[in-house]
N, C-alpha and C positions, 0 to 999 in steps of 0.2 A: 294938447295932450298926446302922448305917445302910448300906443297899446302894445302889449307883449303877452305872449303865452309862454309859460314855463312848465315843462313836464319833467318830473324827477322820479327816480326809482329808489326806494328804500330797501335795504337788505332784508331778506326774509327771515333771518335768524332772530330778529327782535320780537318781543312780545307785542300784542296788539296795543297795549297801553303805551309802550315805547315808540311804536310806529306813529301813533296819534300825536305824541309829544314832539317828535321830529317834524311832522307836518305843521303843527301849530307854531313851533319855533321859527320855521322858515317863512310862514305867513307873517309872523311878527316882525321879522327882519325887513320884509317889504314895507309894511305899514310904518315902522319906526324910522324909515329912511325916505319918507315922503311919497311912497307909492300907495295905490288904492287897489285892493283885491276885489275885482268885480264879480268873480266867480271862482269857486274852489270845488274841485271834484275829486273824490276818493274813488279811483277806478278799481281798487281791490288788488288782490294778488294774482299775477299772471305769469305764465311761462315766458322766459326770454327766448328770442330767436336764436341766440347763441350764448354761450357761457361768458359772463362778465365777472372778473375777480373771483372765480371759482363758484359763482352762484348761478343756478339754472332758473330761478324765478325771483320775483321781487314785487313789492307793493308800489303801484303806480299812482301818482298824483298829478293833477293838472290845475294850474293857476292861470287865470286871466287877469291882467294887471293894467291899470292906467297910471301913468307917471308923467310929471312935467319935465323931468330930466332923467338921466340914466343912473343917478346915484343909488337908488334902491336896487336896480338890476346889477350894477357892479358889485355891490355888497353881497347880494345873493350869490353871484358867481364866485366871489372870493371865498365865502364861507362854505359853499357846496363843494368846492374843490378840496378843502382841507377836512371836511367832515368824513368820518369813518362810516357813518350810517347811510350816506347817499352813494349808491354805486354808479349812477349815471344820471345826467341831467341835460336838458336842451332848452335854450332860451331863443325864442323866435320873435322878431318884431313883426307885428301885424299891421299891414297897410290898410288905411280906412277906405 
């Protein structure tokens, strides 16, 4: 099993309900493609260190994932790149 951490930032102009839906949708993307979310953290709204896409803050989420292959990670990467709700994300492979 390979372990990954994904941190993503959702734009602050969405309602709380929409932010929650975005987080749930990206969690489903991982599980539907063979990954297992071992931990999911909502880190809340935080100020960004610098402006990204004209936003000065965003909602931070952290997912810890186990996967046999990188199919789930590649799908997350693909959909996060085209999502208008995610302003930044980072996928990190965690060495055991």
